[in-house]
C-alpha positions in Angstrom: -67.0 61.8 11.9 -64.0 61.8 14.2 -60.4 62.1 13.1 -59.7 58.7 14.6 -62.4 57.1 12.4 -61.1 58.8 9.3 -57.6 57.6 10.0 -58.8 54.1 10.6 -60.9 54.1 7.5 -58.1 55.5 5.4 -56.7 52.0 5.3 -59.6 51.2 2.9 -57.8 53.1 0.2 -54.1 52.5 -0.5 -51.6 54.7 -2.3 -49.8 53.1 -5.2 -46.4 54.7 -5.3 -45.3 52.6 -8.2 -47.9 54.2 -10.4 -47.0 57.6 -9.1 -43.4 57.0 -10.2 -44.4 55.7 -13.6 -46.5 58.8 -14.6 -44.0 61.4 -13.2 -41.9 61.9 -16.3 -45.0 62.1 -18.5 -46.6 64.6 -16.1 -43.6 66.9 -16.2 -43.8 67.1 -20.0 -47.6 67.6 -20.0 -47.5 70.4 -17.4 -44.8 72.3 -19.3 -47.2 72.7 -22.3 -50.0 74.3 -20.2 -49.9 78.1 -19.8 -50.3 79.4 -16.2 -53.5 81.2 -15.4 -53.1 84.3 -13.3 -56.8 84.6 -12.7 -57.1 88.2 -13.8 -59.2 87.6 -17.0 -62.1 90.0 -16.4 -64.4 87.6 -18.3 -64.3 85.4 -15.1 -62.6 87.4 -12.4 -62.1 90.9 -11.1 -59.7 93.0 -13.3 -56.1 93.5 -12.2 -56.8 97.0 -10.9 -59.5 95.8 -8.5 -58.9 96.7 -4.8 -57.6 93.9 -2.6 -60.7 93.7 -0.4 -63.1 93.7 -3.4 -61.1 91.0 -5.1 -60.9 88.9 -1.9 -64.6 89.2 -1.4 -65.3 88.1 -4.9 -63.1 85.0 -4.6 -64.3 83.9 -1.1 -68.0 84.1 -2.1 -67.7 82.7 -5.6 -65.6 79.7 -4.3 -68.2 79.2 -1.5 -70.8 78.3 -4.2 -68.3 76.6 -6.6 -69.6 73.1 -6.5 -71.6 70.9 -9.0 -73.6 73.2 -11.2 -75.4 70.5 -13.2 -77.7 67.8 -11.8 -80.8 67.1 -13.8 -79.7 69.0 -16.9 -76.5 70.8 -18.1 -75.7 74.2 -16.7 -74.7 75.9 -19.9 -75.8 78.8 -22.1 -74.7 81.0 -24.9 -73.7 84.6 -24.0 -72.7 86.9 -26.9 -72.6 83.8 -29.2 -70.2 81.9 -27.0 -71.1 78.7 -25.1 -70.3 78.7 -21.4 -70.6 75.5 -19.4 -70.4 74.5 -15.7 -67.9 76.5 -13.7 -67.1 78.7 -16.7 -70.7 79.9 -16.7 -70.8 80.3 -12.9 -67.7 82.6 -12.9 -68.9 84.4 -16.1 -72.1 85.4 -14.3 -70.1 86.2 -11.2 -67.7 88.5 -13.1 -70.6 90.2 -14.8 -72.2 90.9 -11.5 -68.9 92.2 -10.1 -68.5 94.6 -13.0 -72.1 95.9 -12.5 -71.8 96.3 -8.7 -68.7 95.2 -6.8 -70.5 95.9 -3.6 -72.9 93.0 -4.4 -70.1 90.8 -2.8 -70.0 92.7 0.5 -70.4 90.4 3.5 -73.3 92.5 4.9 -75.2 92.2 1.6 -74.4 88.5 1.2 -75.6 87.9 4.8 -79.1 88.8 3.7 -79.2 87.4 0.1 -82.4 85.5 -0.8 -82.9 82.3 -2.8 -84.7 84.3 -5.5 -81.7 86.7 -5.8 -79.4 83.8 -6.2 -81.7 82.1 -8.7 -82.0 85.3 -10.8 -78.2 86.0 -10.6 -77.1 82.5 -11.7 -79.7 82.0 -14.4 -79.7 82.8 -18.2 -82.7 83.0 -20.5 -86.4 83.4 -20.3 -89.0 80.6 -20.8 -86.3 77.9 -21.2 -84.2 79.4 -18.4 -80.9 77.8 -17.6 -80.5 77.9 -13.8 -78.1 76.5 -11.3 -79.8 73.4 -9.8 -79.6 74.2 -6.0 -80.1 78.0 -5.4 -81.5 77.2 -1.9 -78.2 75.6 -0.8 -76.0 78.3 -2.4 -78.1 81.1 -0.8 -77.6 79.4 2.6 -73.9 79.1 2.1 -73.6 82.7 1.1 -75.7 83.9 4.0 -73.7 81.8 6.5 -70.4 83.1 5.2 -71.5 86.7 5.0 -72.8 86.6 8.6 -69.7 84.9 9.9 -67.4 87.5 8.2 -69.5 90.3 9.8 -69.5 88.7 13.2 -65.9 87.6 13.5 -64.0 89.8 11.1 -65.9 93.1 11.0 -67.1 92.3 7.5 -63.5 92.3 6.1 -62.1 89.4 4.1 -58.7 91.2 4.4 -58.8 90.8 8.2 -59.6 87.1 7.8 -56.6 86.5 5.5 -54.2 88.7 7.4 -55.1 87.1 10.7 -53.5 83.9 9.4 -50.2 85.7 9.0 -49.8 83.9 5.6 -49.9 80.5 7.3 -52.2 77.6 6.2 -51.7 75.3 9.1 -48.5 76.0 11.0 -50.0 78.1 13.7 -53.3 78.2 15.7 -54.8 80.8 13.5 -53.8 79.3 10.1 -56.2 80.1 7.3 -57.4 76.5 7.0 -58.5 76.5 10.6 -60.0 80.0 10.4 -62.2 79.1 7.4 -63.6 75.9 8.8 -66.1 77.9 10.9 -67.9 78.7 7.6 -70.3 76.1 6.3 -69.2 76.5 2.7 -65.6 75.7 3.8 -66.4 72.8 6.2 -65.3 70.0 3.9 -62.8 67.7 5.8 -60.8 67.4 2.6 -60.8 71.3 2.2 -61.4 71.4 -1.5 -62.9 74.9 -1.5 -60.4 76.3 1.0 -57.5 75.2 -1.1 -59.1 76.5 -4.3 -59.6 79.9 -2.6 -56.0 80.0 -1.5 -54.9 79.0 -5.0 -56.8 82.0 -6.5 -55.7 84.6 -4.0 -52.0 83.5 -3.9 -51.8 83.6 -7.7 -53.4 87.0 -7.7 -50.8 88.3 -5.2 -53.5 88.8 -2.5 -51.8 86.5 -0.1 -48.3 85.2 0.4 -48.3 81.6 1.7 -45.5 81.1 4.2 -45.9 77.4 4.9 -45.8 76.3 1.3 -45.2 72.7 2.4 -48.9 72.6 3.6 -50.3 73.3 0.2 -52.6 70.6 -1.2 -54.5 70.1 -4.5 -58.3 70.9 -4.1 -59.7 67.5 -4.6 -63.0 67.2 -6.4 -64.7 64.5 -8.6 -62.5 65.3 -11.6 -59.2 64.8 -9.7 -60.6 61.7 -7.9 -61.5 60.1 -11.3 -58.1 60.8 -12.7 -56.4 59.2 -9.7 -58.5 56.1 -9.9 -57.9 55.6 -13.6 -54.2 56.2 -13.3 -54.1 53.7 -10.4 -52.6 56.3 -8.0 -54.9 54.9 -5.3 -56.4 51.5 -4.9 -59.7 51.3 -2.9 -60.8 48.1 -1.3 -62.9 45.7 -3.4 -66.3 46.8 -2.0 -65.5 50.5 -2.9 -64.4 49.4 -6.4 -67.7 47.6 -6.9 -69.6 50.7 -5.9 -67.6 52.8 -8.3 -68.1 50.4 -11.2 -71.8 49.9 -10.3 -72.3 53.7 -9.9 -73.7 53.1 -6.4 -73.8 56.1 -4.1 -70.9 56.5 -1.7 -71.6 57.5 1.9 -70.2 60.7 3.4 -67.4 58.9 5.2 -66.5 56.8 2.1 -66.3 60.0 0.0 -64.1 61.7 2.6 -61.7 58.7 3.0 -61.4 58.3 -0.8 -60.6 62.0 -1.4 -58.2 62.2 1.5 -56.3 59.3 0.0 -56.4 60.9 -3.4 -55.1 64.2 -1.9 -52.2 62.3 -0.3 -51.4 60.6 -3.6 -51.2 64.0 -5.4 -49.0 65.3 -2.6 -46.5 62.5 -3.2 -46.8 63.1 -7.0 -46.2 66.9 -6.6 -43.0 66.2 -4.6 -41.8 63.5 -7.0 -42.4 65.8 -10.0 -41.1 68.9 -8.2 -44.4 70.7 -8.8 -46.2 73.2 -6.7 -49.5 71.5 -5.8 -51.5 74.4 -7.2 -49.6 74.1 -10.6 -50.4 70.4 -10.5 -54.0 71.3 -9.9 -54.1 73.6 -12.9 -53.1 70.7 -15.1 -55.4 68.1 -13.5 -58.4 70.4 -13.7 -57.8 71.0 -17.4 -57.0 67.3 -18.0 -60.1 66.1 -16.2 -62.4 68.4 -18.2 -60.9 68.1 -21.6 -59.1 64.7 -21.8 -59.9 62.2 -19.0 -63.5 63.1 -19.1 -66.3 61.3 -17.2 -67.9 59.9 -20.3 -66.0 59.0 -23.5 -62.5 60.1 -22.6 -60.1 61.3 -25.3 -58.2 58.0 -25.2 -61.3 56.2 -26.4 -62.4 58.8 -29.0 -59.0 59.8 -30.4 -56.5 57.5 -28.8 -54.8 60.6 -27.2 -53.6 61.0 -23.7 -50.1 62.0 -22.3 -50.3 58.9 -20.0 -51.5 56.4 -22.5 -48.4 54.2 -22.3 -48.6 53.8 -18.5 -52.3 54.2 -17.7 -53.6 50.9 -16.2 -57.1 51.8 -17.4 -56.2 52.4 -21.0 -58.0 49.3 -22.3 -61.3 50.1 -20.5 -61.2 53.6 -19.0 -65.0 53.9 -18.9 -65.2 51.1 -16.3 -64.1 53.9 -13.9 -66.5 56.7 -14.6 -66.1 58.3 -11.2 -67.3 57.6 -7.6 -70.9 58.6 -7.3 -71.5 61.2 -4.6 -73.6 64.1 -5.7 -75.6 65.3 -2.7 -72.8 67.6 -1.4 -71.8 71.2 -1.5 -68.1 70.3 -0.8 -67.2 70.1 -4.5 
């Protein structure tokens, strides 16, 4: 899809700045109560003392396969008597593999990883095995990324990051442009790329120079929140699709998420919040409060935006836009 078509279609979804202004003071209070994750918890990430290249490798390959983990059944399992679900289980298994063998995440090794290896790595249990639903796709993404890093960056993620000079977009070799050559990071809305940047900046593995080019990594959770809060208003045909749970097309998904990303950019500036800090809150909020089914406002009457949310009377009318055949998020 050309940029011209995306820009034209963007008119199909409007930003509602009035709603953005209404939720801003409530957002500031809510964000202030959430502790900041430094992404060093060894339960999910490399420990603090991990070398820079090893940590960068872990994050670039894990984020590459960090998209929907559940499709036909929940991706969840008990490990040491604790239940891990979705992305938590994915990163738990990633961290466990890193602790066993950091070299597992080397680009040369990932360049040759098989579907069976991915399935074994990201599965838990025996007869009733819990497994990620698309090991074939994830294996393809890992191989493409590994081969690209070997071909263009001598197998070094450090070289990739350093070639950007710390810039995201403000020069020809910004990290956003550099990473688009990899299939896993080809999303026009750049969800995985911004998630990777968020991780490595927070870990001190990269200093972002052009901070004004930061964006929230927009997935289905963040899109659902924006729709329910009225931050964006799609045209009527798209609203009908959302409420009827009809599948979006590729271009409709891109246009909607681009609009959502723009709305959150305005919100981050209005609330004087770093977009990555805003994303911390939105990710938590979408998974724990404004959930897809039975959000907290329905079950317990609790939500920091309850007084100003236009969906408070019927939040389940907007479950989320239906677009699942993707590795973008």
